[in-house]
C-alpha positions as CSV (number, residue, x, y, z in Angstrom):
1,M,-0.5,2.7,-16.4
2,V,-1.1,0.5,-13.2
3,P,1.9,-2.2,-12.9
4,I,0.5,-5.7,-13.1
5,P,1.3,-8.1,-10.2
6,T,3.7,-11.2,-10.8
7,P,3.2,-14.3,-11.4
8,T,0.9,-13.4,-14.3
9,T,-0.4,-16.8,-14.4
10,D,-2.2,-16.4,-11.1
11,P,-5.9,-15.1,-11.7
12,R,-6.1,-13.7,-8.1
13,N,-3.2,-11.5,-9.2
14,M,-4.9,-10.4,-12.3
15,A,-8.2,-9.9,-10.4
16,D,-6.1,-7.7,-8.0
17,W,-5.2,-5.5,-11.0
18,L,-8.5,-5.3,-12.5
19,E,-9.8,-4.0,-9.1
20,F,-7.3,-1.4,-8.6
21,R,-7.5,-0.4,-12.2
22,A,-11.3,0.2,-11.5
23,L,-10.5,2.0,-8.3
24,V,-8.3,4.6,-9.9
25,S,-9.9,4.9,-13.4
26,R,-12.0,8.1,-13.8
27,D,-15.0,6.1,-15.0
28,G,-14.7,3.5,-12.2
29,N,-14.4,0.5,-14.6
30,S,-11.7,-2.0,-15.9
31,S,-12.2,-4.6,-18.5
32,A,-10.9,-8.1,-19.5
33,S,-9.5,-6.3,-22.8
34,E,-7.5,-3.8,-20.8
35,L,-6.1,-7.0,-18.8
36,R,-5.2,-8.5,-22.2
37,R,-3.5,-5.7,-23.2
38,A,-1.7,-5.1,-20.2
39,L,-0.4,-8.8,-20.2
40,V,0.9,-8.2,-23.9
41,A,2.6,-5.0,-22.8
42,A,4.2,-6.7,-19.7
43,G,5.8,-9.8,-21.8
44,G,9.6,-9.2,-21.7
45,D,9.5,-6.5,-19.0
46,D,12.4,-6.9,-16.1
47,G,11.3,-9.6,-13.7
48,I,8.3,-10.5,-15.7
49,P,8.8,-13.9,-18.0
50,A,8.0,-13.3,-21.4
51,R,4.9,-14.7,-22.5
52,T,4.7,-17.4,-24.9
53,G,1.3,-18.6,-25.1
54,A,-1.4,-17.5,-27.7
55,E,-4.0,-14.8,-27.1
56,T,-6.6,-17.5,-26.2
57,D,-4.6,-18.1,-23.1
58,D,-4.9,-14.6,-22.1
59,E,-8.5,-14.7,-22.8
60,A,-8.8,-17.9,-20.5
61,L,-6.7,-16.0,-17.7
62,A,-8.9,-12.9,-17.9
63,A,-12.0,-15.2,-17.7
64,S,-10.6,-16.9,-14.7
65,A,-9.8,-13.6,-13.3
66,F,-13.4,-12.6,-13.4
67,A,-14.6,-15.8,-12.1
68,E,-12.5,-15.2,-9.2
69,M,-14.2,-11.9,-8.5
70,D,-17.5,-13.2,-8.9
71,D,-16.3,-15.7,-6.1
72,R,-15.0,-12.6,-3.9
73,A,-18.4,-10.9,-4.3
74,R,-20.3,-14.3,-3.2
75,S,-18.0,-14.6,0.0
76,S,-18.4,-10.9,0.9
77,P,-21.8,-9.8,-0.4
78,D,-21.8,-6.2,1.2
79,G,-18.1,-5.9,1.7
80,Y,-16.9,-6.1,-2.0
81,P,-16.8,-2.8,-3.5
82,F,-16.8,-4.1,-7.2
83,V,-19.4,-5.8,-9.5
84,T,-19.1,-7.5,-12.8
85,D,-21.0,-6.7,-15.7
86,G,-19.9,-9.3,-18.5
87,P,-16.2,-8.6,-19.4
88,I,-16.4,-5.3,-17.4
89,L,-15.7,-4.7,-13.6
90,K,-17.5,-1.5,-12.0
91,T,-16.7,0.3,-8.8
92,K,-20.0,0.2,-6.4
93,P,-21.5,3.4,-5.1
94,G,-20.8,3.9,-1.6
95,V,-17.1,2.2,-1.9
96,A,-15.7,4.2,1.1
97,D,-17.9,1.8,3.4
98,C,-15.5,-0.9,2.0
99,W,-12.7,0.5,3.7
100,S,-11.4,-2.7,4.9
101,Y,-11.3,-4.6,1.6
102,L,-9.5,-1.7,-0.1
103,F,-6.9,-1.4,2.5
104,C,-6.3,-5.3,2.4
105,L,-6.3,-4.9,-1.6
106,L,-3.7,-2.2,-1.5
107,L,-1.6,-4.1,1.4
108,S,-1.3,-7.0,-0.8
109,L,-0.3,-5.0,-3.7
110,K,2.4,-2.6,-2.2
111,G,3.4,-5.2,0.4
112,A,3.8,-5.0,4.3
113,D,6.8,-2.9,5.6
114,R,7.5,-2.7,9.2
115,A,9.6,0.4,8.7
116,D,6.9,2.4,6.6
117,V,5.8,5.3,8.4
118,P,4.0,7.5,9.5
119,D,1.3,4.7,9.7
120,Q,2.8,1.3,9.9
121,P,0.8,-1.0,7.6
122,T,1.4,-4.2,9.9
123,G,0.0,-2.4,13.0
124,L,-3.0,-0.9,10.8
125,F,-3.8,-4.5,9.8
126,E,-3.8,-5.9,13.0
127,E,-6.5,-3.1,13.8
128,V,-8.6,-4.1,11.1
129,A,-8.3,-7.5,11.9
130,E,-9.4,-6.7,15.2
131,V,-12.6,-5.2,13.9
132,A,-13.4,-8.3,12.0
133,A,-12.7,-10.5,14.8
134,R,-15.0,-8.2,17.3
135,T,-17.9,-8.5,14.6
136,Y,-17.3,-12.4,14.1
137,V,-17.9,-13.4,17.8
138,S,-20.2,-10.6,18.7
139,G,-18.6,-9.6,21.6
140,D,-15.5,-7.7,22.6
141,S,-11.8,-7.6,21.3
142,A,-8.6,-6.3,22.0
143,K,-5.2,-5.5,19.6
144,F,-2.5,-7.2,21.6
145,G,0.0,-7.1,19.0
146,F,2.9,-4.7,20.0
147,P,3.2,-1.7,19.5
148,R,-0.3,-1.2,21.4
149,R,-2.2,1.7,21.0
150,V,-4.8,0.9,23.6
151,L,-3.5,-1.7,25.9
152,P,-0.4,-1.0,27.9
153,G,3.1,-1.4,26.3
154,N,4.5,-3.6,29.0
155,F,3.6,-7.2,28.4
156,I,2.4,-8.2,32.0
157,A,0.3,-5.0,32.3
158,A,-1.2,-5.8,29.1
159,L,-2.2,-9.3,30.1
160,D,-3.3,-8.2,33.3
161,E,-5.8,-5.9,31.6
162,I,-6.8,-8.5,29.1
163,C,-7.8,-10.9,32.1
164,V,-9.7,-8.4,33.8
165,S,-11.6,-7.5,30.8
166,I,-12.3,-11.3,29.8
167,G,-12.8,-12.3,33.7
168,E,-10.4,-15.5,33.4
169,G,-6.7,-15.9,33.7
170,K,-5.9,-13.8,36.8
171,G,-3.1,-11.8,35.3
172,G,0.1,-12.4,33.6
173,K,2.7,-14.8,34.8
174,R,5.9,-13.2,35.9
175,R,8.5,-15.7,34.5
176,P,11.9,-15.0,32.6
177,E,10.4,-15.3,29.1
178,S,7.9,-12.4,30.0
179,K,10.3,-9.9,31.1
180,N,11.3,-9.0,27.4
181,A,8.3,-10.3,25.6
182,K,6.3,-8.0,23.4
183,D,3.6,-10.2,22.3
184,A,4.5,-13.8,22.2
185,R,2.9,-13.8,18.7
186,L,-0.4,-13.0,19.9
187,D,-2.0,-10.3,17.9
188,I,-5.8,-10.3,18.4
189,V,-7.9,-11.4,21.6
190,A,-11.6,-11.3,21.0
191,W,-14.2,-13.0,23.5
192,R,-17.9,-13.3,23.6
193,P,-18.8,-12.9,27.2
194,F,-22.4,-14.1,29.0
195,P,-24.6,-11.6,31.0
196,D,-23.6,-13.4,34.1
197,R,-19.9,-12.6,33.6
198,R,-18.7,-16.1,34.7
199,P,-15.9,-18.0,33.1
200,A,-16.4,-20.7,30.4
201,Q,-16.9,-18.4,27.3
202,L,-15.8,-18.2,23.7
203,I,-12.3,-16.6,23.3
204,L,-10.4,-16.3,20.3
205,F,-6.6,-15.8,19.9
206,G,-5.6,-14.5,16.6
207,Q,-2.3,-14.2,14.6
208,C,-1.8,-11.6,11.8
209,A,0.5,-12.3,8.8
210,A,0.4,-9.2,6.4
211,G,3.7,-9.9,4.3
212,A,3.9,-12.1,1.3
213,N,5.5,-14.9,3.7
214,W,2.2,-15.4,5.4
215,Q,2.5,-19.2,5.2
216,D,5.6,-19.3,7.3
217,K,3.7,-18.0,10.0
218,L,0.6,-20.4,10.2
219,T,1.8,-22.2,13.2
220,D,3.4,-19.5,15.2
221,L,0.6,-18.8,17.5
222,Q,-0.5,-21.9,19.8
223,P,-3.1,-20.7,22.2
224,D,-2.4,-23.9,24.7
225,C,1.3,-22.9,24.9
226,F,0.7,-19.1,25.4
227,V,-2.0,-19.8,28.1
228,G,0.1,-22.1,30.1
229,L,3.2,-20.1,29.7
230,F,1.9,-16.7,30.4
231,L,-1.3,-16.6,32.5
232,N,-1.5,-17.4,36.2
233,E,-4.6,-19.4,35.5
234,Q,-5.9,-21.3,32.5
235,F,-9.0,-20.4,30.8
236,Q,-11.8,-22.9,31.5
237,V,-12.2,-23.3,27.8
238,M,-9.1,-23.2,25.5
239,P,-9.3,-20.2,22.9
240,V,-10.0,-20.8,19.5
241,R,-7.2,-20.1,17.1
242,A,-7.4,-17.6,14.3
243,F,-5.4,-16.6,11.3
244,F,-5.5,-13.1,9.6
245,T,-4.1,-12.4,6.1
246,P,-4.9,-9.5,4.0
247,F,-4.4,-11.5,0.8
248,R,-7.4,-13.4,-1.1
249,L,-6.5,-17.2,-0.7
250,A,-7.3,-20.1,-2.8
251,T,-9.8,-22.5,-2.3
252,E,-6.9,-25.1,-3.1
253,G,-4.7,-25.4,-0.3
254,W,-7.5,-23.9,2.2
255,E,-7.8,-27.0,4.4
256,V,-4.4,-27.2,4.9
257,N,-4.2,-23.6,5.7
258,A,-7.1,-24.1,8.2
259,R,-5.4,-27.2,10.0
260,Y,-2.1,-25.3,10.6
261,G,-3.6,-21.7,11.3
262,G,-7.2,-22.3,12.6
263,I,-10.0,-20.1,11.7
264,V,-8.7,-18.5,8.5
265,F,-9.6,-15.0,7.9
266,D,-8.6,-13.9,4.2
267,R,-9.5,-10.5,2.6
268,C,-12.9,-11.7,1.9
269,R,-13.7,-12.7,5.2
270,I,-12.2,-9.9,6.9
271,S,-14.3,-7.4,4.6
272,H,-17.4,-9.2,5.1
273,F,-17.3,-8.7,9.0
274,A,-15.5,-5.2,9.1
275,H,-17.9,-3.7,6.5
276,A,-19.5,-0.5,7.4
277,K,-17.7,-0.6,10.8
278,P,-16.0,2.4,11.9
279,E,-12.4,2.3,10.5
280,P,-9.3,2.4,12.9
281,P,-7.2,5.6,12.9
282,G,-4.8,5.8,10.2
283,V,-6.3,3.3,7.8
284,V,-8.0,5.8,5.5
285,N,-4.8,7.9,5.2
286,W,-2.8,5.1,4.6
287,T,-4.9,3.9,1.8
288,R,-4.9,7.3,0.1
289,R,-1.4,7.6,0.4
290,T,-0.7,4.0,-1.1
291,T,-3.1,4.4,-4.1
292,A,-1.3,7.6,-5.2
293,E,2.2,5.7,-4.7
294,L,0.9,2.6,-6.5
295,Q,0.0,4.9,-9.6
296,K,3.3,6.2,-10.2
């Protein structure tokens, strides 16, 4: 029995449950009737409020969950690993190509823990977000979030390398705040260079938030402040701000999130752009291990 996430009144949580149930079921399916039975069984359990509504309430919630999954399929036509057939959710063939969606789904269900080893999920999520960002800008990218696997661990050295790759900025500025800085809230850098390699180009600065408190981080990254504080020379065009989270965000509140966070990449947007791209090292192993853990 797959644990049902709370709150049980949120159709997005119910959709996540149905997706995971289909992923681990022998027949690769889950159904509205299974969800209704799980809701009844969950009522009164520790940490889950007893359900007082009539059976029709559970039917309406199941219908909302299926409507949510239909919207996910529209939002990520190739990257969504499931298909609805009436009250049945089915796993698509070739689900392995949808590794980014499955990773984000499991991260949403399990929760992000920076102490989790050997593959730290927060760092893995930044690498997944980098793949999506690179595809989105149709250019180049780098994971700047600490700890760094490719760029130098030293803050200034990493900035120097980024500036050389972009062709702007003239390296990191040596100031008191730079000495002990790790990433200064900058997780992803993506850019689309021109063949002439001249400055004035599209540059994206991304902030990642993999935990349940993701809304608290919407305003953490301010590209103009970062550039002014830590680069020797400003970019000719200020970077565009972006925000990455593994959760599926609701339409309600989207404008608020975008106003504060910039270009919002939720689970479906990430999977749309990362679909069928090579997965970062460690993602598949973490996904397999977490799938087994969540079934216990």
